[in-house]
C-alpha positions, 0 to 999 in steps of 0.5 A: 406988308401982307400976312402969310396964310401958311406959317408952319411946316404942318400947314404947308405939308397939308396943303401939299398933300391935299393937292397931291390927293386931288391930282395923283394916286395915293402913293405920292406924298409931301416931303418936308417943306422949306420956306423961301422968304425971298419969294414967300413960297414954301418949296415942298419935295414930292416923294413916292412912298408905299405903306410899311416902307421907307419912301422910295425917292423924290419925283418932283416939287410943289411951291405953295404961296405962303400968302395966298395958300395956293400951289403956284408951281409944280413939277408936271404931273406926267413927269411925277408919274414917269419918275415914280415908274422908274423908282418903282421899277428900280426898287421892285423886289 
């Protein structure tokens, strides 16, 4: 049996945030990861957030392989950007 590389919520969130920083602007952040033991993956929501405000809402999801530590699936970057624009427009004041 393989040993998991990503064993904690903090580790999964760090991997997700590193991926987000390299693929999206700085207003996207990882939410609280949930481990799926049947698939050995961490499911991590992606949120649109601004400093000094509560997160505006979810815009997608990343799936991080617990055995390799790599993002193995994600909502498309374009879809996350589109949802973020809609959330921003809805909450703009």
